[in-house]
MISE-778233 format. One record per residue (C-alpha): x negated, y, z; residue in three letters. Coordinates in steps of 0.1 Angstrom, whole numbers, plus 2048, in hexadecimal, padded with zeros to 3 digits. Layout:
<rs>
<r <X,Y,Z>,Ala>,
...
</rs>
This chain:
<rs>
<r <72D,B4F,2D1>,Met>,
<r <738,B2B,2CA>,Ser>,
<r <73F,B20,2A7>,Ser>,
<r <760,B2A,298>,Trp>,
<r <772,B2B,277>,Phe>,
<r <790,B39,264>,Val>,
<r <7A0,B27,246>,Ala>,
<r <7B3,B39,22A>,Leu>,
<r <7C8,B2D,20D>,Ala>,
<r <7BD,B34,1E9>,Asp>,
<r <7CF,B55,1E5>,Ser>,
<r <7C8,B79,1DA>,Glu>,
<r <7CD,B85,1FD>,Gly>,
<r <7B2,B6E,20B>,Ala>,
<r <797,B87,200>,Gly>,
<r <7A5,BA3,216>,Asn>,
<r <7A6,B8C,234>,Val>,
<r <783,B80,22D>,Ala>,
<r <777,BA4,22C>,Ala>,
<r <787,BAB,24E>,Arg>,
<r <776,B8C,25C>,Val>,
<r <754,B98,250>,Arg>,
<r <75A,BBB,25E>,Ala>,
<r <764,BAD,281>,Glu>,
<r <749,B93,284>,Tyr>,
<r <724,B8F,27D>,Ser>,
<r <711,B72,26D>,Asp>,
<r <731,B65,25B>,Val>,
<r <72C,B47,246>,Arg>,
<r <743,B3E,229>,Glu>,
<r <750,B21,214>,Val>,
<r <764,B29,1F5>,Ser>,
<r <782,B19,1E4>,His>,
<r <779,B0B,1C1>,Pro>,
<r <788,B2C,1B4>,Ser>,
<r <76D,B3F,1C6>,Gly>,
<r <785,B4F,1DF>,Arg>,
<r <77D,B4C,204>,Pro>,
<r <788,B2C,214>,Trp>,
<r <776,B27,235>,Ile>,
<r <763,B43,248>,Leu>,
<r <753,B42,26A>,Gly>,
<r <734,B39,27C>,Asn>,
<r <725,B16,27F>,Trp>,
<r <704,B03,27C>,Thr>,
<r <6FA,AEF,25E>,Asp>,
<r <6FC,ACF,273>,Ser>,
<r <721,AD5,27B>,Glu>,
<r <72F,AD8,258>,Ile>,
<r <733,AC1,23A>,Thr>,
<r <745,ACC,21A>,Val>,
<r <74E,AB7,1FC>,Thr>,
<r <760,ABF,1DC>,Arg>,
<r <774,AA4,1CA>,Thr>,
<r <78F,AA1,1B0>,Gly>,
<r <7A7,A9F,1CD>,Glu>,
<r <79C,AC0,1DB>,Gly>,
<r <782,ACF,1F2>,Val>,
<r <77D,AC3,215>,Phe>,
<r <768,ACE,234>,Ala>,
<r <761,AC0,256>,Ala>,
<r <754,AD7,271>,Ile>,
<r <749,ACA,293>,Gly>,
<r <738,AAB,2A1>,Glu>,
<r <738,A91,286>,His>,
<r <721,A7D,26F>,Ala>,
<r <737,A7F,250>,Leu>,
<r <724,A80,22F>,Gln>,
<r <736,A8E,210>,Pro>,
<r <741,A6C,203>,Asn>,
<r <750,A62,224>,Arg>,
<r <75F,A84,229>,Leu>,
<r <770,A82,207>,Ala>,
<r <782,A63,212>,Gly>,
<r <78C,A71,234>,Val>,
<r <796,A92,224>,Gly>,
<r <7AC,A82,20A>,Thr>,
<r <7C0,A73,226>,Gly>,
<r <7CB,A97,22F>,Leu>,
<r <7E1,A98,211>,Phe>,
<r <7E9,A72,20D>,His>,
<r <7F7,A64,22D>,Arg>,
<r <802,A40,22C>,Gly>,
<r <813,A2A,246>,Ser>,
<r <7F2,A18,24D>,Arg>,
<r <7DF,A25,26C>,Arg>,
<r <7BD,A31,262>,Ile>,
<r <7A0,A2E,27A>,Glu>,
<r <793,A4F,287>,Ser>,
<r <76F,A58,27E>,Pro>,
<r <756,A5B,29A>,Thr>,
<r <753,A7E,2A9>,Gly>,
<r <767,A9D,2B0>,Ser>,
<r <76D,AB5,293>,Phe>,
<r <785,ACA,27F>,His>,
<r <78F,ABD,25D>,Leu>,
<r <799,AD7,243>,Ile>,
<r <7A5,AD0,220>,Gly>,
<r <7B1,AE5,202>,Ala>,
<r <7C3,AD8,1E4>,Arg>,
<r <7DA,AE9,1CA>,Arg>,
<r <7DD,B09,1DD>,Gly>,
<r <7E5,AF7,1FF>,Cys>,
<r <7CE,AF6,21D>,Val>,
<r <7D0,ADD,23A>,Arg>,
<r <7BE,AE1,25B>,Val>,
<r <7BD,AC5,274>,Arg>,
<r <7AF,AC5,297>,Gly>,
<r <7AC,AA7,2AE>,Thr>,
<r <7C5,A90,2C0>,Ala>,
<r <7BB,A9D,2E2>,Ser>,
<r <7BC,AC2,2D9>,Gly>,
<r <797,AC8,2E1>,Val>,
<r <795,AD4,2BD>,Arg>,
<r <7B2,AEC,2BB>,Arg>,
<r <7C3,AFD,29E>,Val>,
<r <7D5,B1F,29F>,Phe>,
<r <7E6,B32,283>,His>,
<r <7F6,B53,27C>,Ser>,
<r <7FA,B6D,261>,Val>,
<r <7E0,B88,25A>,Val>,
<r <7E9,BA3,240>,Asp>,
<r <804,B8C,232>,Gly>,
<r <7EB,B6F,22F>,Val>,
<r <7EE,B4F,244>,Thr>,
<r <7CE,B49,257>,Val>,
<r <7C4,B29,26B>,Ala>,
<r <7A8,B28,284>,Ser>,
<r <79A,B15,2A1>,Asp>,
<r <799,B34,2B6>,Arg>,
<r <7B9,B47,2C0>,Ala>,
<r <7A5,B66,2C9>,Asp>,
<r <796,B68,2A6>,Val>,
<r <7B9,B6A,297>,Ile>,
<r <7C5,B82,2B2>,Ala>,
<r <7A8,B99,2A9>,Thr>,
<r <7AF,B97,284>,Leu>,
<r <7D5,B9B,288>,Ala>,
<r <7D5,BB3,2A5>,Gly>,
<r <7EA,B9C,2BB>,Lys>,
<r <7F5,BA4,2DF>,Glu>,
<r <7F4,B8E,2FD>,Val>,
<r <814,B7B,305>,Asp>,
<r <81D,B85,329>,Gln>,
<r <836,B69,32E>,Arg>,
<r <81B,B4F,325>,Gln>,
<r <803,B60,33E>,Leu>,
<r <81D,B5B,359>,Ala>,
<r <820,B37,350>,Leu>,
<r <7FB,B32,352>,Leu>,
<r <7FC,B3A,377>,Leu>,
<r <812,B1C,37E>,Leu>,
<r <807,AFA,388>,Tyr>,
<r <810,AE5,374>,Val>,
<r <81C,AF4,353>,Val>,
<r <830,AD9,341>,Pro>,
<r <82D,ACF,31D>,Trp>,
<r <830,AE0,304>,Pro>,
<r <82E,B01,316>,Leu>,
<r <80B,AF7,321>,Ser>,
<r <800,AF7,2FD>,Phe>,
<r <80C,B1A,2F1>,Arg>,
<r <7F5,B36,2E8>,Ser>,
<r <7F0,B53,300>,Val>,
<r <7F2,B6A,2E2>,Trp>,
<r <814,B75,2D4>,Ser>,
<r <819,B6B,2B0>,Gly>,
<r <7FE,B50,2AF>,Ile>,
<r <80A,B2D,2AB>,Glu>,
<r <7F8,B0E,2B9>,Val>,
<r <7F6,AEE,2A6>,Val>,
<r <7FD,AD2,2BF>,Trp>,
<r <7E4,AB6,2C4>,Pro>,
<r <7E9,A9A,2AA>,Gly>,
<r <7F8,AB3,291>,Tyr>,
<r <7E9,AC6,274>,Glu>,
<r <7F4,AE6,263>,Val>,
<r <7FA,AEA,23E>,Glu>,
<r <7FE,B0C,22D>,Phe>,
<r <7FD,B1A,20A>,Asp>,
<r <7F7,B3B,1F8>,Arg>,
<r <81C,B43,1FA>,His>,
<r <81E,B43,220>,Gly>,
<r <82E,B21,225>,Arg>,
<r <823,B11,245>,Val>,
<r <82A,AEE,251>,Glu>,
<r <81E,AD8,26E>,His>,
<r <819,AB3,267>,His>,
<r <812,A97,280>,Arg>,
<r <7F3,A83,276>,Trp>,
<r <7EC,A71,296>,Trp>,
<r <800,A5A,2AC>,Asn>,
<r <7F5,A45,2CA>,Pro>,
<r <7EA,A23,2BF>,Pro>,
<r <800,A04,2C8>,Pro>,
<r <7F6,9F9,2EA>,Ala>,
<r <7F1,9D4,2E1>,Glu>,
<r <7CE,9CB,2EB>,Leu>,
<r <7C4,9B7,30A>,Ser>,
<r <7AC,9C6,323>,Leu>,
<r <78F,9B2,315>,Ala>,
<r <797,9BB,2F1>,Gln>,
<r <79C,9E0,2FA>,Gly>,
<r <77B,9E0,30E>,Ala>,
<r <768,9D3,2EF>,Glu>,
<r <778,9EE,2D9>,Leu>,
<r <772,A0A,2F3>,Leu>,
<r <74E,9FF,2F7>,Arg>,
<r <748,A01,2D1>,Ser>,
<r <758,A23,2CE>,Arg>,
<r <745,A31,2EB>,Leu>,
<r <724,A24,2DE>,Val>,
<r <72B,A35,2BC>,Asp>,
<r <736,A55,2CD>,Ala>,
<r <717,A58,2E2>,Val>,
<r <700,A4D,2C6>,Asp>,
<r <70F,A69,2B1>,Leu>,
<r <707,A83,2CB>,Arg>,
<r <6E4,A76,2D3>,Val>,
<r <6DA,A70,2AF>,Gly>,
<r <6B6,A79,2AA>,Asp>,
<r <6B4,A92,2C6>,Lys>,
<r <695,A93,2DC>,Asp>,
<r <6A7,A9B,2FD>,Thr>,
<r <6CA,A95,309>,Val>,
<r <6D8,AA0,32B>,Val>,
<r <6F4,A8C,33B>,Cys>,
<r <70B,A95,358>,Asp>,
<r <708,A79,371>,Leu>,
<r <723,A78,38B>,Gly>,
<r <742,A63,387>,Gly>,
<r <746,A42,374>,Val>,
<r <74F,A53,353>,Asp>,
<r <72F,A68,351>,Ser>,
<r <71B,A4A,35E>,Thr>,
<r <727,A36,340>,Ala>,
<r <71C,A51,328>,Leu>,
<r <6FA,A55,339>,Cys>,
<r <6F4,A2F,337>,Cys>,
<r <6FE,A2F,312>,Leu>,
<r <6E6,A4C,30A>,Ala>,
<r <6CA,A3A,31D>,Ala>,
<r <6CB,A1F,302>,Arg>,
<r <6BE,A38,2E8>,Ser>,
<r <69A,A43,2E2>,Ser>,
<r <6A2,A67,2EE>,Ala>,
<r <696,A74,30F>,Arg>,
<r <6B4,A73,326>,Val>,
<r <6B8,A8B,344>,Val>,
<r <6D4,A84,35C>,Ala>,
<r <6E0,AA0,372>,Val>,
<r <6F4,A9B,392>,Thr>,
<r <702,AB8,3A6>,Ala>,
<r <701,AB0,3CB>,Ala>,
<r <71F,ABB,3E0>,Ser>,
<r <720,ACB,402>,Pro>,
<r <739,AB0,40B>,Asp>,
<r <728,A94,41E>,Asp>,
<r <742,A7C,412>,Leu>,
<r <73A,A83,3ED>,Asp>,
<r <727,A64,3E1>,Asp>,
<r <71F,A6F,3BD>,Asp>,
<r <6FA,A73,3C5>,Val>,
<r <6F7,A50,3D4>,Arg>,
<r <707,A3F,3B7>,Trp>,
<r <6F3,A54,39E>,Ala>,
<r <6D2,A4A,3AF>,Arg>,
<r <6DC,A25,3AC>,Glu>,
<r <6E3,A29,388>,Thr>,
<r <6C3,A3C,37F>,Val>,
<r <6AE,A23,394>,Asp>,
<r <6BE,A06,381>,Ala>,
<r <6B9,A15,35F>,Leu>,
<r <695,A1F,365>,Gly>,
<r <692,A35,346>,Thr>,
<r <6A7,A54,350>,Val>,
<r <699,A73,35F>,Ala>,
<r <6B0,A7F,37C>,His>,
<r <6B6,AA2,389>,Ile>,
<r <6CA,AA5,3A9>,Ile>,
<r <6D5,AC8,3AF>,Val>,
<r <6D8,AD1,3D4>,Asp>,
<r <6F8,AE4,3DC>,Pro>,
<r <6E4,B00,3EC>,Asp>,
<r <6D2,B05,3CB>,Asp>,
<r <6F2,B0A,3B7>,Met>,
<r <70A,B27,3B6>,Pro>,
<r <72A,B21,3C9>,Met>,
<r <74D,B21,3BB>,Thr>,
<r <75A,B44,3B5>,Tyr>,
<r <736,B52,3B3>,Asp>,
<r <733,B6B,396>,Gly>,
<r <759,B70,390>,Ile>,
<r <754,B95,390>,Leu>,
<r <73B,B92,373>,Asp>,
<r <74F,B7D,35B>,Ile>,
<r <74A,B88,337>,Ser>,
<r <74F,B68,322>,Asp>,
<r <76B,B6C,30A>,Arg>,
<r <782,B4E,305>,Phe>,
<r <7A1,B4C,2F0>,Asp>,
<r <7B5,B44,30F>,Glu>,
<r <7B0,B45,335>,Pro>,
<r <797,B2B,341>,Cys>,
<r <799,B1D,364>,Ile>,
<r <774,B12,363>,Val>,
<r <76C,B37,367>,Gln>,
<r <76F,B33,38D>,Val>,
<r <74F,B1F,38A>,Asn>,
<r <73F,B37,371>,Lys>,
<r <71D,B3B,383>,Ser>,
<r <71B,B16,38B>,Lys>,
<r <722,B0C,367>,Leu>,
<r <709,B26,35B>,Glu>,
<r <6EE,B18,372>,Ala>,
<r <6F4,AF5,366>,Val>,
<r <6F3,B00,342>,Cys>,
<r <6D2,B12,347>,His>,
<r <6C3,AF3,357>,Arg>,
<r <6CE,AE0,338>,Asn>,
<r <6BB,AF9,323>,Val>,
<r <69C,AF7,339>,Glu>,
<r <69D,AD1,335>,Ser>,
<r <699,AD5,310>,Gly>,
<r <6B9,AC3,308>,Ala>,
<r <6CB,AC7,2E7>,Gln>,
<r <6ED,ABA,2F4>,Val>,
<r <6FE,AB3,315>,Arg>,
<r <715,A94,318>,Leu>,
<r <733,A9A,32F>,Ser>,
<r <74C,A81,33D>,Gly>,
<r <76A,A9A,338>,Ile>,
<r <788,A87,32C>,Gly>,
<r <77F,A65,33C>,Gly>,
<r <798,A69,358>,Asp>,
<r <7B4,A71,341>,Glu>,
<r <7AF,A53,329>,Ile>,
<r <7A3,A39,342>,Leu>,
<r <7B4,A40,364>,Arg>,
<r <7D8,A34,367>,Val>,
<r <7F2,A4D,373>,Ser>,
<r <812,A46,386>,Trp>,
<r <826,A4B,366>,Gly>,
<r <81A,A29,359>,Trp>,
<r <82F,A18,374>,Leu>,
<r <84E,A25,362>,His>,
<r <842,A15,342>,Ser>,
<r <835,9F3,34E>,Thr>,
<r <853,9EC,366>,Val>,
<r <868,9E9,346>,Arg>,
<r <851,9D0,335>,Thr>,
<r <840,9BE,353>,His>,
<r <856,9C3,371>,Pro>,
<r <847,9AA,389>,Leu>,
<r <823,9B5,386>,Ser>,
<r <82D,9DA,386>,Thr>,
<r <841,9D6,3A6>,Ile>,
<r <821,9C8,3B7>,Gly>,
<r <80D,9E5,3AA>,Thr>,
<r <827,9FE,3B6>,Ala>,
<r <826,9EF,3D9>,Arg>,
<r <800,9F3,3DA>,Arg>,
<r <800,A16,3CD>,Trp>,
<r <81C,A20,3E5>,Ala>,
<r <809,A12,402>,Ala>,
<r <7E9,A23,3F7>,Lys>,
<r <7F9,A46,3F4>,His>,
<r <812,A41,410>,Arg>,
<r <831,A45,3FB>,Tyr>,
<r <851,A34,406>,Pro>,
<r <856,A17,3ED>,Leu>,
<r <87A,A20,3E8>,Trp>,
<r <870,A42,3DB>,Arg>,
<r <858,A32,3C2>,Val>,
<r <874,A1A,3B8>,Gly>,
<r <88D,A36,3B2>,Leu>,
<r <874,A48,39B>,Gln>,
<r <86C,A28,388>,Met>,
<r <891,A24,381>,Ala>,
<r <897,A48,377>,Asp>,
<r <8A0,A4D,352>,Asn>,
<r <8A7,A73,350>,Gln>,
<r <8A0,A84,32F>,Ser>,
<r <882,A9C,32B>,Tyr>,
<r <89A,AB9,326>,Glu>,
<r <8AA,AB2,348>,Arg>,
<r <888,AAE,358>,His>,
<r <87D,AD0,34B>,Leu>,
<r <89D,AE1,358>,Lys>,
<r <899,AD0,379>,Lys>,
<r <875,ADB,37F>,Val>,
<r <87D,AFE,372>,Ala>,
<r <898,B03,38C>,Asn>,
<r <882,AF5,3A7>,Ala>,
<r <863,B0B,3A1>,Ile>,
<r <855,B12,3C4>,Ser>,
<r <837,B23,3D3>,Ser>,
<r <836,B0A,3EF>,Val>,
<r <824,AEA,3E6>,Pro>,
<r <836,ACC,3F4>,Pro>,
<r <823,ABB,410>,Arg>,
<r <82E,A98,404>,Thr>,
<r <834,A9B,3DE>,Pro>,
<r <846,A7F,3CC>,Asp>,
<r <830,A68,3B8>,Pro>,
<r <82F,A75,394>,Ala>,
<r <842,A58,384>,Ile>,
<r <85A,A70,373>,Thr>,
<r <850,A84,354>,Trp>,
<r <838,A99,369>,Gly>,
<r <833,AAD,389>,Leu>,
<r <847,AC9,396>,Gly>,
<r <83C,AED,38F>,Ile>,
<r <82A,B01,3AB>,Ile>,
<r <828,B26,3A7>,Ser>,
<r <80F,B3C,3BB>,Pro>,
<r <81E,B4E,3D8>,Pro>,
<r <812,B6F,3C9>,Trp>,
<r <826,B6B,3A9>,Leu>,
<r <840,B87,3A7>,Thr>,
<r <865,B7F,3A6>,Gly>,
<r <867,B8C,382>,Asp>,
<r <84A,B77,376>,Ala>,
<r <858,B58,388>,Ser>,
<r <87A,B5D,377>,Glu>,
<r <868,B63,356>,Met>,
<r <856,B42,35A>,Ala>,
<r <876,B2F,364>,Arg>,
<r <888,B3C,346>,Glu>,
<r <86B,B32,32F>,Ala>,
<r <86D,B0E,33C>,Val>,
<r <893,B0D,339>,Ile>,
<r <891,B1C,315>,Asp>,
<r <877,B02,30C>,Cys>,
<r <88C,AE5,31A>,Ser>,
<r <8A7,AEA,300>,Arg>,
<r <892,ADE,2E3>,Asn>,
<r <873,ACE,2F4>,Ala>,
<r <86A,AAA,2EF>,Ala>,
<r <851,A96,304>,Pro>,
<r <82F,A8E,2F6>,Val>,
<r <83B,A6A,2F6>,Ser>,
<r <85B,A59,300>,Arg>,
<r <846,A41,315>,Asp>,
<r <841,A54,336>,Arg>,
<r <81F,A44,33E>,Gly>,
<r <812,A4E,31B>,Leu>,
<r <822,A71,31E>,His>,
<r <810,A77,33F>,Gln>,
<r <7EF,A6A,331>,Ala>,
<r <7F0,A7F,312>,Leu>,
<r <7FC,A9E,324>,Glu>,
<r <7DE,A9A,33C>,Gln>,
<r <7C7,A94,31F>,Leu>,
<r <7D2,AB4,30E>,Tyr>,
<r <7CA,AC7,32F>,Gly>,
<r <7A7,AB7,331>,Ala>,
<r <7A0,ABF,30D>,Ala>,
<r <7AA,AE3,312>,Arg>,
<r <791,AE7,32E>,Gly>,
<r <776,AD4,31B>,Ala>,
<r <77B,AEB,2FD>,Arg>,
<r <776,B0A,312>,Leu>,
<r <758,AFB,324>,Cys>,
<r <748,AF3,302>,Gln>,
<r <74D,B18,2F8>,Gln>,
<r <73C,B22,318>,Phe>,
<r <71F,B0A,316>,Ala>,
<r <717,B11,2F1>,Arg>,
<r <711,B36,2F9>,Arg>,
<r <6F5,B2C,310>,Ile>,
<r <6E5,B13,2F9>,Gly>,
<r <6ED,AEE,2FF>,Val>,
<r <70E,AE3,2F1>,Pro>,
<r <725,ACB,305>,Ile>,
<r <731,AAB,2F5>,Ala>,
<r <74F,A99,303>,Ala>,
<r <750,A76,2F3>,Pro>,
<r <76F,A6B,307>,Tyr>,
<r <783,A86,2F4>,Leu>,
<r <77A,A77,2D1>,Asp>,
<r <798,A6A,2BE>,Asp>,
<r <788,A48,2B9>,Ala>,
<r <781,A44,2DF>,Val>,
<r <7A4,A4F,2E8>,Ile>,
<r <7B3,A36,2CF>,Asp>,
<r <79E,A1A,2DF>,Ala>,
<r <7A9,A22,303>,Ala>,
<r <7CE,A25,2FA>,Leu>,
<r <7CE,A05,2E6>,Ser>,
<r <7CE,9F0,306>,Val>,
<r <7EE,9E3,314>,Arg>,
<r <7FA,9F9,330>,Ala>,
<r <800,9DC,348>,Val>,
<r <7DB,9D2,344>,Asp>,
<r <7CF,9F6,34C>,Arg>,
<r <7E5,9FA,36B>,Val>,
<r <7D0,9E9,386>,Asp>,
<r <7D0,9F8,3A9>,Thr>,
<r <7B4,9E0,3B4>,Arg>,
<r <79A,9ED,39B>,Arg>,
<r <78F,A10,392>,Tyr>,
<r <791,A15,36C>,Lys>,
<r <78F,9F0,363>,Pro>,
<r <78E,9F7,33E>,Leu>,
<r <76E,A0C,341>,Leu>,
<r <75E,9F3,359>,Ala>,
<r <764,9D6,340>,Glu>,
<r <758,9EB,323>,Ala>,
<r <737,9F5,334>,Met>,
<r <72E,9D3,341>,Thr>,
<r <709,9CD,337>,Gly>,
<r <704,9F3,331>,Ile>,
<r <70B,A02,353>,Val>,
<r <6F6,9F2,36E>,Pro>,
<r <709,9D8,382>,Glu>,
<r <702,9EB,3A2>,Ser>,
<r <717,A08,397>,Thr>,
<r <72E,9F9,37D>,Leu>,
<r <74B,9F3,395>,His>,
<r <74A,A13,3A9>,Arg>,
<r <76D,A1B,3B6>,Gly>,
<r <768,A3E,3C5>,Thr>,
<r <76C,A61,3B7>,Lys>,
<r <75E,A81,3C5>,Ala>,
<r <773,A9D,3D2>,Asn>,
<r <768,AC2,3CE>,Thr>,
<r <77E,AD3,3E8>,Ser>,
<r <761,AD7,401>,Ala>,
<r <74D,AEB,3E7>,Ala>,
<r <76B,B00,3DF>,Val>,
<r <773,B08,403>,Ala>,
<r <74E,B12,408>,Arg>,
<r <750,B29,3E9>,Gly>,
<r <770,B39,3F5>,Leu>,
<r <761,B42,417>,Arg>,
<r <742,B52,406>,Gln>,
<r <754,B64,3EA>,His>,
<r <776,B6D,3F8>,Arg>,
<r <76D,B92,3F5>,Asp>,
<r <764,B8E,3D0>,Asp>,
<r <786,B7E,3CA>,Ile>,
<r <797,B9B,3DB>,Leu>,
<r <782,BB5,3C8>,Ala>,
<r <78B,BA5,3A7>,Met>,
<r <7B0,BAD,3AF>,Met>,
<r <7AA,BD1,3B9>,Asp>,
<r <7B1,BDB,395>,Asn>,
<r <7C5,BBC,38B>,Ser>,
<r <7D3,BBB,368>,Arg>,
<r <7EC,BA0,373>,Leu>,
<r <7F9,BB9,38D>,Ala>,
<r <7FB,BD4,372>,Glu>,
<r <810,BBD,35D>,Leu>,
<r <827,BB6,37A>,Gly>,
<r <81E,B91,37B>,Ile>,
<r <80E,B8F,39E>,Ile>,
<r <813,BA2,3BF>,Asp>,
<r <7EF,BAC,3C9>,Pro>,
<r <7F9,BB2,3ED>,Ala>,
<r <806,B8E,3F1>,Val>,
<r <7E7,B81,3DF>,Phe>,
<r <7D0,B94,3F7>,Arg>,
<r <7E4,B87,415>,Gln>,
<r <7E3,B63,409>,Met>,
<r <7BE,B65,400>,Cys>,
<r <7B6,B6E,424>,Glu>,
<r <7C8,B4F,432>,Gln>,
<r <7B2,B30,43B>,Pro>,
<r <7CA,B17,42B>,Leu>,
<r <7C8,B27,408>,Leu>,
<r <7B1,B0C,3FA>,Ile>,
<r <7C6,AEF,409>,Glu>,
<r <7E7,AFB,3FC>,Arg>,
<r <7E1,B14,3DF>,His>,
<r <7BE,B0C,3D0>,Arg>,
<r <7CB,B05,3AD>,Thr>,
<r <7E1,B24,3AD>,Ser>,
<r <7C3,B39,3B9>,Leu>,
<r <7AD,B2B,39D>,Asp>,
<r <7C7,B30,382>,Leu>,
<r <7CD,B54,38E>,Thr>,
<r <7A8,B5C,38D>,Ile>,
<r <7A5,B4C,36A>,Ala>,
<r <7C1,B61,35C>,Val>,
<r <7B6,B81,36D>,Glu>,
<r <792,B7C,361>,Ala>,
<r <79E,B76,33D>,Trp>,
<r <7B4,B95,33D>,Leu>,
<r <798,BAB,34A>,Gln>,
<r <780,B9D,330>,Thr>,
<r <799,BA4,315>,Glu>,
<r <79E,BC7,321>,Lys>,
<r <779,BCE,321>,Arg>,
<r <774,BBF,2FF>,Trp>,
<r <791,BD3,2F0>,Ala>,
<r <787,BF5,2FF>,Thr>,
<r <761,BF6,2FA>,Arg>,
<r <75A,C09,2DA>,Pro>,
<r <747,BF8,2BF>,Gly>,
<r <747,BD7,2D1>,Leu>,
<r <741,BBB,2B8>,Ser>,
<r <74F,B98,2BD>,Arg>,
<r <72D,B89,2C1>,Glu>,
<r <724,BA1,2DE>,Ser>,
<r <73D,B90,2F4>,Val>,
<r <72E,B6E,2FC>,Pro>,
<r <744,B50,2FB>,Ser>,
</rs>
């Protein structure tokens, strides 16, 4: 199982909850309050945790960091003394936990890759980084309405960030939770996006510095590091790692699609570096998408769409173990903080109208959108509440052939054709209910879209990290570090919106580190060929998974419609994401059922 923790306030009831934790889980480690009562319980390695006790309180950092007690004392004190001055985020990705005068505060990360949940167990407030841990301790049930929502593409904020367990609250990214021995619980915002004031050159210098620190932290004194080597984001991390004394092994997964040029660019990079070992995995040597979906047993605290590639991910993880690597560097999150979405046009047209109109014309021509439609969306000023109501009432199972460019708050919602009428209505009502009090992530539409996409990437990265750690080589995602995100978002939007260059901020930052021959690559691989191949091979497995569907038992999907759609040749083209989401939720429900019904099953016996 991956590392996990629960945090408790200094109360008499904490001992009872701690006893329950020890009864449910094996190899539980513990850190006490100054009073001797249990404070943090869980499972972690010595390298992941630092604890310090000061006159201000007791503080702990758990995760990827290099905080020594003195530095942690200063960072931890900021939990309880927030000023107006913006404080630079420490390098790494970790949870920060503090206790002072009977109060406890737990903070995750700005991206949400380090999440925080809380609920009440035996009358005691419990915070944790795993919702399933709290669900086990408190006996929580699955929220069926949230399950129905998770089958939709795309689930709008903040519904996308709710727990799948009833009665368990999620702390939003950039917020921390404070609770005390009396049951008082409050959420406080600790992170805001930085002012976007830097030029491209200034931002590139800052991003370069932060990425160097982030990669150096992960490489440290390790003997062997494995790096994904595919797109430009992973290429940058690989080249940064190659500067160290560690043995660097780059892994590129070849695609069955002849137009996929990842291998060509990867070879050029490795040849230019000259010090990196390179493994190219032939597509015939790798399991296909949907392989192994009938054997899913990994337990996550929410459905995980990466499960459709379960066998492929396992194969890669085992190769990492065989290489002797102690960590794997992944480019997850690079797209979300470096690639510019359509929503930024709505932002920059109000500050730099002339340059934005030129950009809009080029984007419209590239994607074959009528310019007048782009202009209407750039001029739109509807509220977020109105946007949510509009998309709720327009939920459809038919993907539009020519969707509007997403310059508004977000995309429309597509439901799978096999969603039942009752489930579809339940989802619609959930979105409408949410609209009455929901606020966007940011009033700036470009920033709103960027952060919402970042939260989605962090969610996937978090579950991939849980998966990989079970096999043996943890995944690090430097682009999701708070310090790296701050650097990327510090650049003026108008300088980042450039249709003539691909990720100009990263290209500027990596000048002199990434070989010149690959520095300005402007292509990105598409995985649809591999998915179509996997569907042809494993269509029967997908149908077999639904023979005893839990989603059907709950009245959320119609298995007959699912089977009919699965047998159609256009499924991948029109309903690929809906298919993957359905498999992910179904696999998660079946795993939960097996875990709950097997007698004497300990938490550690379900790998995750």
